[in-house]
C-alpha positions as CSV (number, residue, x, y, z in Angstrom):
1,M,119.1,-102.0,117.3
2,S,118.6,-100.6,113.9
3,Q,116.0,-102.2,111.6
4,P,117.3,-104.2,108.7
5,R,116.9,-102.7,105.3
6,K,113.7,-103.6,103.5
7,V,114.0,-105.4,100.2
8,W,111.6,-104.1,97.7
9,L,110.8,-105.8,94.4
10,V,109.4,-103.1,92.1
11,T,108.2,-104.0,88.6
12,G,108.3,-101.3,86.0
13,A,111.0,-99.4,87.9
14,S,112.4,-97.6,84.8
15,R,109.6,-95.1,84.2
16,G,106.8,-93.2,85.8
17,L,105.5,-93.8,89.3
18,G,107.6,-97.0,89.6
19,R,110.8,-95.0,89.0
20,E,109.8,-92.4,91.6
21,L,109.0,-95.1,94.1
22,A,112.3,-96.8,93.5
23,R,114.1,-93.4,94.0
24,A,112.3,-92.8,97.2
25,V,113.0,-96.2,98.6
26,L,116.7,-96.0,97.7
27,A,116.9,-92.6,99.4
28,R,115.7,-94.3,102.6
29,G,118.6,-96.7,102.4
30,D,116.5,-99.7,101.5
31,V,117.2,-102.2,98.8
32,V,115.4,-102.0,95.4
33,V,115.3,-105.0,93.0
34,G,113.7,-103.3,90.0
35,T,112.5,-104.7,86.8
36,S,112.2,-103.3,83.3
37,R,111.9,-104.8,79.9
38,D,115.6,-104.5,79.2
39,G,116.8,-104.7,82.8
40,T,118.1,-101.1,82.9
41,A,116.8,-97.9,84.6
42,D,118.0,-94.4,85.0
43,L,118.4,-94.7,88.8
44,D,121.2,-93.8,91.3
45,A,121.4,-96.2,94.3
46,G,122.3,-93.3,96.6
47,A,122.1,-94.5,100.2
48,G,120.4,-97.8,99.2
49,S,121.3,-100.8,97.1
50,L,119.9,-101.2,93.5
51,H,119.7,-104.3,91.4
52,M,117.9,-104.4,88.0
53,L,116.5,-107.5,86.3
54,A,114.9,-107.9,82.9
55,L,111.2,-108.8,82.9
56,D,108.6,-108.3,80.2
57,L,105.1,-109.1,81.4
58,A,103.8,-109.3,77.9
59,A,106.1,-112.3,77.4
60,P,105.1,-114.6,80.3
61,G,107.5,-117.2,81.7
62,R,110.2,-115.3,83.7
63,E,108.1,-114.2,86.7
64,A,109.0,-117.0,89.1
65,Q,112.7,-116.8,88.1
66,V,112.8,-113.1,88.8
67,V,111.2,-113.5,92.2
68,E,113.7,-116.2,93.1
69,Q,116.6,-114.0,91.9
70,A,115.3,-111.1,93.9
71,H,115.0,-113.2,97.0
72,A,118.5,-114.7,96.6
73,L,120.2,-111.4,96.4
74,H,119.7,-110.6,100.1
75,G,118.0,-113.7,101.4
76,R,114.7,-112.0,102.0
77,L,111.8,-110.2,100.3
78,D,109.8,-107.7,102.2
79,V,107.7,-105.7,99.7
80,L,106.4,-106.8,96.2
81,V,105.2,-103.8,94.2
82,N,103.3,-104.8,91.0
83,N,103.7,-101.5,89.3
84,A,104.4,-102.4,85.6
85,G,101.4,-102.0,83.4
86,Y,100.0,-100.0,80.4
87,G,96.7,-98.6,79.3
88,L,94.4,-99.6,76.4
89,L,92.0,-97.0,75.1
90,G,89.0,-97.5,72.9
91,A,85.5,-98.8,73.0
92,V,85.0,-102.4,74.1
93,E,83.8,-103.4,70.7
94,E,86.8,-101.8,69.0
95,A,89.6,-103.9,70.7
96,D,90.6,-107.2,69.0
97,E,91.4,-110.5,70.8
98,V,95.2,-110.0,70.6
99,E,95.1,-106.6,72.3
100,T,92.6,-107.8,74.9
101,A,94.8,-110.8,75.9
102,R,97.9,-108.6,76.1
103,V,96.3,-106.0,78.4
104,F,95.2,-108.8,80.7
105,D,98.6,-110.5,80.6
106,V,100.4,-107.3,81.6
107,N,97.9,-105.8,84.1
108,F,96.5,-108.9,85.7
109,F,98.1,-112.3,84.9
110,G,101.7,-111.0,85.2
111,P,101.1,-109.6,88.7
112,L,99.2,-112.8,89.6
113,R,102.2,-114.9,88.6
114,L,104.6,-112.7,90.6
115,I,102.4,-112.9,93.7
116,R,102.2,-116.7,93.5
117,A,105.9,-116.9,93.2
118,A,106.5,-114.5,96.1
119,L,104.0,-116.0,98.6
120,P,106.1,-119.0,99.6
121,F,108.9,-116.7,100.7
122,L,106.6,-114.3,102.4
123,R,104.7,-117.1,104.2
124,E,107.9,-118.6,105.4
125,R,108.9,-115.3,107.1
126,R,105.3,-114.6,108.3
127,G,105.7,-111.0,107.1
128,G,105.7,-108.9,104.0
129,H,103.5,-106.5,102.0
130,I,102.1,-106.9,98.5
131,V,101.3,-103.6,96.7
132,N,99.3,-103.8,93.5
133,L,99.1,-100.8,91.4
134,S,95.6,-100.6,90.0
135,S,93.9,-97.4,88.8
136,I,90.8,-95.3,89.5
137,A,89.6,-97.1,86.4
138,G,89.5,-100.2,88.5
139,I,86.9,-98.6,90.7
140,A,85.1,-96.1,88.6
141,P,85.8,-96.6,84.9
142,M,84.9,-94.2,82.1
143,A,83.9,-95.0,78.6
144,G,86.9,-95.7,76.4
145,S,88.8,-97.8,78.9
146,G,86.6,-100.8,79.4
147,L,89.2,-103.6,78.8
148,Y,91.9,-101.8,80.7
149,A,89.4,-101.3,83.5
150,A,88.4,-105.0,83.3
151,A,92.0,-106.0,83.9
152,K,92.2,-103.7,86.8
153,F,88.9,-104.8,88.2
154,A,90.3,-108.4,88.2
155,L,93.4,-107.1,90.1
156,E,91.1,-105.4,92.6
157,G,89.0,-108.5,93.2
158,M,91.9,-110.8,93.5
159,S,93.6,-108.4,95.9
160,E,90.6,-108.1,98.2
161,S,90.3,-111.9,98.5
162,L,94.1,-112.4,98.9
163,A,94.2,-109.8,101.7
164,Q,91.7,-112.0,103.7
165,E,93.6,-115.2,103.0
166,V,97.1,-113.9,104.0
167,A,96.2,-111.6,106.9
168,P,96.4,-114.4,109.5
169,L,99.9,-115.2,108.2
170,G,101.1,-111.6,109.0
171,L,101.0,-110.5,105.3
172,R,99.5,-107.2,104.1
173,V,98.0,-106.3,100.8
174,T,97.4,-102.8,99.5
175,V,95.7,-101.9,96.2
176,V,96.8,-98.4,94.9
177,E,94.3,-96.5,92.7
178,P,96.0,-93.5,91.2
179,G,94.2,-90.8,89.3
180,A,96.0,-89.0,86.5
181,F,99.7,-88.5,87.4
182,R,102.1,-86.4,85.4
183,T,104.2,-89.3,84.1
184,D,104.5,-90.7,80.6
185,F,101.5,-93.0,81.2
186,L,99.4,-91.2,78.6
187,S,102.3,-91.2,76.0
188,S,102.8,-93.8,73.3
189,Q,105.2,-95.6,75.6
190,S,102.4,-96.6,78.0
191,I,99.2,-96.2,76.1
192,R,97.9,-98.3,73.2
193,H,94.8,-97.6,71.2
194,A,92.3,-100.2,70.1
195,P,92.9,-100.8,66.4
196,G,89.4,-100.3,65.3
197,R,87.3,-97.1,65.1
198,I,83.5,-97.2,65.1
199,A,81.8,-93.9,64.4
200,E,78.8,-94.6,66.7
201,Y,81.1,-94.4,69.7
202,A,82.5,-91.0,68.9
203,A,80.4,-89.2,71.5
204,T,81.2,-91.7,74.3
205,S,84.5,-93.5,74.2
206,G,85.8,-91.3,71.4
207,K,85.2,-88.2,73.5
208,V,87.0,-89.6,76.5
209,V,90.0,-90.8,74.5
210,S,90.4,-87.4,72.9
211,Y,90.3,-85.8,76.3
212,L,93.0,-88.1,77.6
213,D,95.2,-87.5,74.6
214,Q,95.1,-83.8,75.4
215,L,95.8,-84.3,79.1
216,Q,99.4,-85.4,78.8
217,G,101.7,-83.0,80.7
218,K,98.7,-81.4,82.5
219,Q,97.8,-84.2,85.0
220,L,97.1,-83.1,88.6
221,G,99.1,-85.9,90.2
222,D,102.7,-85.4,91.3
223,P,104.6,-88.8,91.1
224,V,107.1,-87.8,93.8
225,R,104.2,-87.2,96.2
226,G,102.5,-90.4,95.0
227,A,105.6,-92.4,95.8
228,R,105.8,-91.0,99.3
229,A,102.2,-91.9,99.9
230,I,102.8,-95.5,98.9
231,I,105.8,-95.7,101.3
232,E,103.7,-94.2,104.1
233,A,101.0,-96.9,103.5
234,V,103.6,-99.7,103.6
235,E,105.2,-98.3,106.8
236,S,101.8,-97.8,108.5
237,A,100.9,-100.0,111.5
238,E,97.5,-100.4,109.9
239,P,98.0,-100.1,106.1
240,P,95.0,-99.5,103.9
241,L,93.6,-102.2,101.6
242,H,92.7,-99.4,99.2
243,L,94.9,-96.3,98.7
244,L,93.4,-93.7,96.4
245,L,96.0,-91.2,95.0
246,G,94.9,-87.8,93.8
247,S,91.9,-85.6,94.3
248,D,90.5,-86.7,90.9
249,A,90.6,-90.4,92.0
250,L,89.0,-89.6,95.4
251,N,86.2,-87.6,93.7
252,R,85.5,-90.3,91.1
253,A,85.4,-93.0,93.8
254,R,83.0,-91.0,96.0
255,E,80.7,-90.3,93.1
256,K,80.7,-94.0,92.2
257,L,79.8,-94.9,95.8
258,R,77.0,-92.3,95.8
259,K,75.5,-93.6,92.6
260,L,75.8,-97.2,93.8
261,G,74.0,-96.3,97.0
262,E,71.2,-94.6,95.2
263,E,70.7,-97.6,92.8
264,F,70.8,-100.1,95.6
265,D,68.1,-98.1,97.5
266,R,65.9,-97.7,94.4
267,W,66.0,-101.4,93.6
268,E,65.9,-102.7,97.2
269,P,62.3,-104.0,97.0
270,V,63.2,-106.0,93.9
271,S,66.4,-107.3,95.5
272,L,64.6,-108.4,98.7
273,G,61.8,-109.9,96.7
274,T,63.9,-112.7,95.3
275,D,64.3,-114.6,98.6
276,F,62.1,-117.5,99.5
277,P,59.2,-116.4,101.7
278,A,60.1,-116.6,105.4
279,G,57.8,-119.6,106.0
280,D,59.6,-121.6,103.2
281,R,63.2,-121.2,104.5
């Protein structure tokens, strides 16, 4: 007996990695319920089935409705991919409150609302997969992306806890941490710059932001291969909790782990010295 087609809800399906993922899923013959801000996307359903819905995570309120619509189309929901997002570049001190709130709305609170809306359907079926698109910045941030990284750190922490909560219910969670992929993520469509500029940060955040501005079109990551990797993880009998995409992401993550280990070891006596003495426990 052939397996039923999976129903994938993919946010941000009109551009970048989200669009390539939607294309790959449709080519498999599965169902894509995609979202974009205007409800359109340059996608051909091909062997699959495509539905597009309007969703702007910067304007909260429609997340639950979109999930309900997606579920109602085929009476099931198998994979939720929280892909929509954008970057904010600049020193932590340079970003204002409005931009800070917006980057958290789109990169953390929006996905959180979608997850909460989807979980009742997934729990009822005792099956499903939640894929949250984070960033290598959510593991090993550089100067100049502190608030974007903070939103992704929040997504990472929530996902790790969620994975433990839903595992006994047959649900899986994967956090995807891409490096630099050759999409339009570094263009003005997906990147915003903090409105302020403080000269003292020119050698730190300013240097990184200048580097990223020049990286557009030269990124190592192939979005087609990245999409295939996400599908491979979803189809795996033992999917990863963390999926790093790209050699740059893997190298940065390993360097972060190395530095963490060295720091833990160096400060181990101080860490152990804060417990009550053995006789007082």
